[in-house]
One Martini backbone bead per residue (centre of mass of N, CA, C, O) as a GRO file, in nm:
protein
  291
    1UNK     BB    1  -2.607   0.243   0.387
    2UNK     BB    2  -2.328   0.346   0.269
    3UNK     BB    3  -2.056   0.185   0.177
    4UNK     BB    4  -1.829   0.398   0.259
    5UNK     BB    5  -1.954   0.468   0.542
    6UNK     BB    6  -1.868   0.191   0.678
    7UNK     BB    7  -1.574   0.271   0.741
    8UNK     BB    8  -1.652   0.413   1.036
    9UNK     BB    9  -1.661   0.156   1.156
   10UNK     BB   10  -1.499   0.096   1.418
   11UNK     BB   11  -1.159   0.043   1.387
   12UNK     BB   12  -0.942   0.309   1.203
   13UNK     BB   13  -0.660   0.296   1.247
   14UNK     BB   14  -0.379   0.274   1.060
   15UNK     BB   15  -0.239   0.031   1.218
   16UNK     BB   16  -0.467  -0.178   1.164
   17UNK     BB   17  -0.424  -0.191   0.862
   18UNK     BB   18  -0.131  -0.278   0.853
   19UNK     BB   19  -0.161  -0.531   1.027
   20UNK     BB   20  -0.369  -0.675   0.847
   21UNK     BB   21  -0.201  -0.684   0.588
   22UNK     BB   22   0.018  -0.865   0.711
   23UNK     BB   23  -0.168  -1.101   0.765
   24UNK     BB   24  -0.269  -1.151   0.477
   25UNK     BB   25   0.006  -1.193   0.348
   26UNK     BB   26   0.092  -1.432   0.527
   27UNK     BB   27  -0.143  -1.618   0.458
   28UNK     BB   28  -0.087  -1.636   0.153
   29UNK     BB   29   0.196  -1.754   0.178
   30UNK     BB   30   0.118  -2.005   0.333
   31UNK     BB   31  -0.090  -2.098   0.107
   32UNK     BB   32   0.165  -2.141  -0.104
   33UNK     BB   33   0.330  -2.389  -0.009
   34UNK     BB   34   0.194  -2.623  -0.164
   35UNK     BB   35   0.267  -2.505  -0.440
   36UNK     BB   36   0.576  -2.502  -0.406
   37UNK     BB   37   0.603  -2.804  -0.358
   38UNK     BB   38   0.476  -2.895  -0.625
   39UNK     BB   39   0.680  -2.746  -0.816
   40UNK     BB   40   0.937  -2.888  -0.711
   41UNK     BB   41   0.836  -3.172  -0.782
   42UNK     BB   42   0.810  -3.110  -1.090
   43UNK     BB   43   1.057  -2.879  -1.057
   44UNK     BB   44   1.359  -2.819  -0.907
   45UNK     BB   45   1.424  -2.538  -1.093
   46UNK     BB   46   1.195  -2.322  -1.038
   47UNK     BB   47   1.348  -2.113  -0.850
   48UNK     BB   48   1.545  -2.022  -1.072
   49UNK     BB   49   1.339  -1.944  -1.307
   50UNK     BB   50   1.049  -1.826  -1.198
   51UNK     BB   51   0.798  -2.009  -1.331
   52UNK     BB   52   0.499  -1.968  -1.188
   53UNK     BB   53   0.281  -1.995  -1.423
   54UNK     BB   54   0.318  -2.309  -1.464
   55UNK     BB   55   0.111  -2.402  -1.252
   56UNK     BB   56  -0.154  -2.375  -1.450
   57UNK     BB   57  -0.076  -2.633  -1.645
   58UNK     BB   58  -0.211  -2.770  -1.404
   59UNK     BB   59  -0.470  -2.857  -1.210
   60UNK     BB   60  -0.330  -2.871  -0.934
   61UNK     BB   61  -0.183  -2.598  -0.960
   62UNK     BB   62  -0.432  -2.426  -0.989
   63UNK     BB   63  -0.568  -2.500  -0.722
   64UNK     BB   64  -0.336  -2.410  -0.531
   65UNK     BB   65  -0.323  -2.120  -0.621
   66UNK     BB   66  -0.625  -2.043  -0.541
   67UNK     BB   67  -0.613  -2.129  -0.234
   68UNK     BB   68  -0.430  -1.896  -0.137
   69UNK     BB   69  -0.666  -1.683  -0.158
   70UNK     BB   70  -0.851  -1.813   0.056
   71UNK     BB   71  -0.668  -1.742   0.292
   72UNK     BB   72  -0.676  -1.435   0.251
   73UNK     BB   73  -0.982  -1.403   0.282
   74UNK     BB   74  -1.010  -1.513   0.567
   75UNK     BB   75  -0.811  -1.319   0.705
   76UNK     BB   76  -0.965  -1.060   0.633
   77UNK     BB   77  -1.230  -1.123   0.783
   78UNK     BB   78  -1.095  -1.160   1.061
   79UNK     BB   79  -0.989  -0.872   1.079
   80UNK     BB   80  -1.252  -0.719   1.054
   81UNK     BB   81  -1.380  -0.847   1.313
   82UNK     BB   82  -1.125  -0.858   1.542
   83UNK     BB   83  -0.989  -0.567   1.480
   84UNK     BB   84  -1.229  -0.366   1.376
   85UNK     BB   85  -1.532  -0.450   1.455
   86UNK     BB   86  -1.679  -0.586   1.202
   87UNK     BB   87  -1.857  -0.679   0.940
   88UNK     BB   88  -1.826  -0.839   0.645
   89UNK     BB   89  -2.043  -0.656   0.493
   90UNK     BB   90  -1.892  -0.377   0.526
   91UNK     BB   91  -1.675  -0.469   0.277
   92UNK     BB   92  -1.912  -0.523   0.042
   93UNK     BB   93  -2.185  -0.360   0.140
   94UNK     BB   94  -2.464  -0.133   0.190
   95UNK     BB   95  -2.621  -0.363   0.254
   96UNK     BB   96  -2.736  -0.592   0.479
   97UNK     BB   97  -2.691  -0.787   0.235
   98UNK     BB   98  -2.601  -0.994   0.003
   99UNK     BB   99  -2.653  -0.971  -0.352
  100UNK     BB  100  -2.665  -1.245  -0.550
  101UNK     BB  101  -2.807  -1.146  -0.800
  102UNK     BB  102  -2.594  -0.939  -0.879
  103UNK     BB  103  -2.360  -1.130  -0.916
  104UNK     BB  104  -2.490  -1.299  -1.144
  105UNK     BB  105  -2.546  -1.068  -1.335
  106UNK     BB  106  -2.260  -0.967  -1.371
  107UNK     BB  107  -2.149  -1.233  -1.477
  108UNK     BB  108  -2.339  -1.272  -1.724
  109UNK     BB  109  -2.271  -1.004  -1.876
  110UNK     BB  110  -1.965  -1.043  -1.897
  111UNK     BB  111  -1.973  -1.316  -2.043
  112UNK     BB  112  -2.112  -1.210  -2.301
  113UNK     BB  113  -1.900  -1.001  -2.375
  114UNK     BB  114  -1.653  -1.195  -2.385
  115UNK     BB  115  -1.758  -1.394  -2.595
  116UNK     BB  116  -1.791  -1.183  -2.818
  117UNK     BB  117  -1.494  -1.093  -2.824
  118UNK     BB  118  -1.383  -1.377  -2.894
  119UNK     BB  119  -1.534  -1.411  -3.161
  120UNK     BB  120  -1.392  -1.178  -3.302
  121UNK     BB  121  -1.107  -1.289  -3.271
  122UNK     BB  122  -1.159  -1.555  -3.419
  123UNK     BB  123  -1.230  -1.419  -3.697
  124UNK     BB  124  -0.945  -1.249  -3.721
  125UNK     BB  125  -0.787  -1.492  -3.708
  126UNK     BB  126  -0.573  -1.710  -3.799
  127UNK     BB  127  -0.623  -2.045  -3.808
  128UNK     BB  128  -0.315  -2.121  -3.738
  129UNK     BB  129  -0.316  -1.943  -3.450
  130UNK     BB  130  -0.585  -2.107  -3.358
  131UNK     BB  131  -0.594  -2.379  -3.139
  132UNK     BB  132  -0.759  -2.671  -3.093
  133UNK     BB  133  -0.732  -2.835  -2.740
  134UNK     BB  134  -0.937  -3.051  -2.667
  135UNK     BB  135  -0.940  -3.218  -2.337
  136UNK     BB  136  -1.166  -3.359  -2.153
  137UNK     BB  137  -1.025  -3.468  -1.890
  138UNK     BB  138  -0.887  -3.179  -1.836
  139UNK     BB  139  -1.106  -2.966  -1.886
  140UNK     BB  140  -1.334  -3.051  -1.675
  141UNK     BB  141  -1.158  -3.019  -1.431
  142UNK     BB  142  -1.084  -2.723  -1.477
  143UNK     BB  143  -1.380  -2.618  -1.477
  144UNK     BB  144  -1.440  -2.692  -1.183
  145UNK     BB  145  -1.215  -2.534  -1.054
  146UNK     BB  146  -1.296  -2.258  -1.167
  147UNK     BB  147  -1.591  -2.244  -1.046
  148UNK     BB  148  -1.493  -2.282  -0.741
  149UNK     BB  149  -1.207  -2.092  -0.710
  150UNK     BB  150  -1.212  -1.817  -0.857
  151UNK     BB  151  -1.410  -1.668  -0.665
  152UNK     BB  152  -1.199  -1.658  -0.438
  153UNK     BB  153  -0.985  -1.497  -0.579
  154UNK     BB  154  -1.160  -1.249  -0.664
  155UNK     BB  155  -1.274  -1.187  -0.381
  156UNK     BB  156  -1.011  -1.115  -0.253
  157UNK     BB  157  -0.949  -0.874  -0.439
  158UNK     BB  158  -1.212  -0.715  -0.394
  159UNK     BB  159  -1.218  -0.685  -0.090
  160UNK     BB  160  -0.942  -0.549  -0.070
  161UNK     BB  161  -0.986  -0.311  -0.282
  162UNK     BB  162  -1.315  -0.240  -0.294
  163UNK     BB  163  -1.313  -0.242   0.029
  164UNK     BB  164  -1.083  -0.200   0.231
  165UNK     BB  165  -0.898   0.014   0.077
  166UNK     BB  166  -1.124   0.212  -0.018
  167UNK     BB  167  -1.216   0.282   0.267
  168UNK     BB  168  -0.950   0.388   0.369
  169UNK     BB  169  -0.924   0.612   0.155
  170UNK     BB  170  -1.183   0.755   0.245
  171UNK     BB  171  -1.081   0.831   0.525
  172UNK     BB  172  -0.830   0.997   0.430
  173UNK     BB  173  -0.989   1.185   0.182
  174UNK     BB  174  -1.313   1.214   0.160
  175UNK     BB  175  -1.314   1.073  -0.145
  176UNK     BB  176  -1.445   0.853  -0.366
  177UNK     BB  177  -1.269   0.904  -0.633
  178UNK     BB  178  -0.993   0.885  -0.495
  179UNK     BB  179  -1.040   0.590  -0.406
  180UNK     BB  180  -1.079   0.467  -0.684
  181UNK     BB  181  -0.810   0.557  -0.821
  182UNK     BB  182  -0.603   0.442  -0.618
  183UNK     BB  183  -0.701   0.139  -0.629
  184UNK     BB  184  -0.686   0.108  -0.937
  185UNK     BB  185  -0.380   0.159  -0.963
  186UNK     BB  186  -0.287  -0.053  -0.756
  187UNK     BB  187  -0.408  -0.296  -0.899
  188UNK     BB  188  -0.235  -0.268  -1.156
  189UNK     BB  189   0.059  -0.267  -1.027
  190UNK     BB  190   0.025  -0.556  -0.887
  191UNK     BB  191   0.040  -0.684  -1.200
  192UNK     BB  192   0.347  -0.642  -1.307
  193UNK     BB  193   0.432  -0.967  -1.287
  194UNK     BB  194   0.293  -1.046  -1.519
  195UNK     BB  195   0.331  -1.190  -1.824
  196UNK     BB  196   0.201  -0.964  -2.007
  197UNK     BB  197   0.404  -0.741  -1.939
  198UNK     BB  198   0.654  -0.877  -2.062
  199UNK     BB  199   0.530  -0.942  -2.351
  200UNK     BB  200   0.383  -0.635  -2.414
  201UNK     BB  201   0.422  -0.429  -2.201
  202UNK     BB  202   0.350  -0.182  -1.977
  203UNK     BB  203   0.197   0.028  -2.176
  204UNK     BB  204  -0.023  -0.206  -2.240
  205UNK     BB  205  -0.099  -0.379  -1.980
  206UNK     BB  206  -0.140  -0.190  -1.731
  207UNK     BB  207  -0.382  -0.015  -1.831
  208UNK     BB  208  -0.580  -0.259  -1.822
  209UNK     BB  209  -0.569  -0.306  -1.519
  210UNK     BB  210  -0.649  -0.021  -1.430
  211UNK     BB  211  -0.915  -0.004  -1.579
  212UNK     BB  212  -1.044  -0.243  -1.430
  213UNK     BB  213  -1.022  -0.112  -1.151
  214UNK     BB  214  -1.201   0.133  -1.220
  215UNK     BB  215  -1.457  -0.013  -1.295
  216UNK     BB  216  -1.499  -0.167  -1.034
  217UNK     BB  217  -1.500   0.085  -0.843
  218UNK     BB  218  -1.737   0.237  -0.975
  219UNK     BB  219  -1.951   0.021  -0.940
  220UNK     BB  220  -1.935  -0.004  -0.630
  221UNK     BB  221  -2.016   0.292  -0.570
  222UNK     BB  222  -2.269   0.334  -0.749
  223UNK     BB  223  -2.413   0.052  -0.621
  224UNK     BB  224  -2.352   0.017  -0.312
  225UNK     BB  225  -2.152  -0.226  -0.407
  226UNK     BB  226  -1.964  -0.535  -0.512
  227UNK     BB  227  -2.139  -0.743  -0.665
  228UNK     BB  228  -2.091  -0.678  -0.969
  229UNK     BB  229  -1.778  -0.700  -0.939
  230UNK     BB  230  -1.767  -0.994  -0.853
  231UNK     BB  231  -1.894  -1.106  -1.113
  232UNK     BB  232  -1.705  -0.990  -1.322
  233UNK     BB  233  -1.431  -1.105  -1.218
  234UNK     BB  234  -1.507  -1.406  -1.221
  235UNK     BB  235  -1.585  -1.427  -1.522
  236UNK     BB  236  -1.316  -1.330  -1.637
  237UNK     BB  237  -1.128  -1.559  -1.521
  238UNK     BB  238  -1.278  -1.807  -1.616
  239UNK     BB  239  -1.271  -1.744  -1.924
  240UNK     BB  240  -0.960  -1.718  -1.941
  241UNK     BB  241  -0.918  -2.025  -1.869
  242UNK     BB  242  -1.125  -2.178  -2.085
  243UNK     BB  243  -1.075  -2.052  -2.377
  244UNK     BB  244  -0.768  -1.906  -2.372
  245UNK     BB  245  -0.419  -1.963  -2.445
  246UNK     BB  246  -0.064  -1.887  -2.374
  247UNK     BB  247   0.274  -1.804  -2.336
  248UNK     BB  248   0.160  -1.485  -2.250
  249UNK     BB  249   0.003  -1.597  -2.002
  250UNK     BB  250  -0.076  -1.656  -1.679
  251UNK     BB  251  -0.295  -1.861  -1.791
  252UNK     BB  252  -0.187  -2.211  -1.844
  253UNK     BB  253  -0.422  -2.395  -1.957
  254UNK     BB  254  -0.691  -2.625  -2.049
  255UNK     BB  255  -0.797  -2.490  -2.292
  256UNK     BB  256  -0.963  -2.476  -2.590
  257UNK     BB  257  -0.738  -2.260  -2.669
  258UNK     BB  258  -0.439  -2.173  -2.869
  259UNK     BB  259  -0.221  -1.902  -2.899
  260UNK     BB  260   0.054  -1.864  -3.124
  261UNK     BB  261  -0.004  -1.525  -3.170
  262UNK     BB  262   0.015  -1.311  -2.945
  263UNK     BB  263  -0.150  -0.992  -2.900
  264UNK     BB  264  -0.098  -0.629  -2.816
  265UNK     BB  265  -0.282  -0.313  -2.783
  266UNK     BB  266  -0.451  -0.015  -2.769
  267UNK     BB  267  -0.716  -0.157  -2.860
  268UNK     BB  268  -0.763  -0.315  -2.594
  269UNK     BB  269  -0.825  -0.073  -2.421
  270UNK     BB  270  -1.069   0.021  -2.587
  271UNK     BB  271  -1.229  -0.243  -2.556
  272UNK     BB  272  -1.254  -0.226  -2.247
  273UNK     BB  273  -1.399   0.042  -2.232
  274UNK     BB  274  -1.649  -0.052  -2.390
  275UNK     BB  275  -1.722  -0.295  -2.213
  276UNK     BB  276  -1.760  -0.125  -1.953
  277UNK     BB  277  -1.984   0.061  -2.061
  278UNK     BB  278  -2.187  -0.168  -2.128
  279UNK     BB  279  -2.203  -0.287  -1.845
  280UNK     BB  280  -2.307  -0.032  -1.703
  281UNK     BB  281  -2.557   0.016  -1.879
  282UNK     BB  282  -2.703  -0.250  -1.819
  283UNK     BB  283  -2.700  -0.238  -1.509
  284UNK     BB  284  -2.851   0.034  -1.493
  285UNK     BB  285  -3.113  -0.068  -1.629
  286UNK     BB  286  -3.165  -0.264  -1.383
  287UNK     BB  287  -3.070  -0.069  -1.106
  288UNK     BB  288  -3.046   0.244  -1.103
  289UNK     BB  289  -2.744   0.393  -0.996
  290UNK     BB  290  -2.764   0.638  -1.190
  291UNK     BB  291  -2.826   1.006  -1.106
   0.00000   0.00000   0.00000
């Protein structure tokens, strides 16, 4: 059965979607309470400054931040089952079960593309601007946290946007590409509070988030399931956390490198477009989903 066609299973009245989204939002906020408590303990003035991104500067803060998404993911699956009367796989894939091989393949391909892109950046940067800050005791703890918990964070976003909301949009508009575009744009706009948007400007940062949302949505629809998108998104965020950080990024982790002069321009949007096209081409060579 086609992935988007599974949207018509179970109870699909609009008010069940609104009610479920409220539950997911509430669960995520409740899941954030330990993080808020930790941040206040670290800095009593944090609520005045609003510097939420500083949470990821410590490994404990990073772990607590990611765990809040795990609460949202659990709540979403419970809503799918007990409110909509569907199976969890209905909002993940058109196949009978999740193809974990696809997830790993997507993660591996995007990891290779990202590492190559970082290598190019490394070669073009002035040596004084990219500082090697490897601290083994902090880095390896952060690496374990990233490998274990980032997949929960990215899966929460993927299941919500590329599964739940994209299927709802398909029910409303009966057009798969309208569903892809709407959820891709929404995905980008909901990242408007990220540090990169304030640092580089909305007209530079937001199109990159929207483009990523469109790539992820296209792959999910074309491949009849979000497995490749799940892998891509997880690999993207894990590598963002472990390779390079700066004062202008949302993830201020114990990464291997710190960029002292971060910049962003329209060329980054073009680079992401090329990376997405290469990813789709390689995955299509493997799975033949474009006909």
